[in-house]
C-alpha positions in Angstrom: 179.1 203.5 80.7 177.6 205.4 77.8 179.8 205.2 74.7 177.8 207.6 72.4 177.6 211.4 72.8 174.4 212.0 70.9 171.6 209.8 69.5 171.9 208.7 65.9 170.5 211.2 63.4 167.8 209.9 61.0 168.7 210.2 57.3 165.7 211.3 55.1 167.5 211.4 51.7 170.6 209.7 50.3 172.3 210.5 46.9 175.2 209.2 44.9 176.7 211.8 42.6 179.1 210.5 40.0 182.0 213.0 39.5 184.2 211.0 37.2 184.5 207.5 35.7 186.2 206.4 38.9 184.7 208.5 41.7 181.3 209.0 43.3 180.3 211.4 46.1 177.9 210.0 48.7 175.5 212.6 50.0 173.0 212.3 52.9 170.4 214.7 54.1 169.5 214.6 57.8 168.4 216.9 60.6 165.8 219.7 60.4 164.8 220.3 56.8 163.7 223.8 57.7 167.0 224.5 59.6 170.2 226.1 58.4 172.0 224.0 55.8 175.5 222.8 56.6 177.9 221.0 54.3 180.5 218.7 55.7 183.1 217.2 53.3 185.2 214.4 54.8 188.1 212.9 53.0 188.4 212.5 49.3 190.5 210.6 46.7 193.9 210.2 48.2 192.8 211.8 51.4 
């Protein structure tokens, strides 16, 4: 039985963006670099 719906997406860039002394946002870029940009924000401090 197949447990995954789609193949894993290759990440071509990763960033860590400090937003305060305590918190950092992890950003990864993947997919078609010439395609439409999509931003997904998942969770957050206290989320």
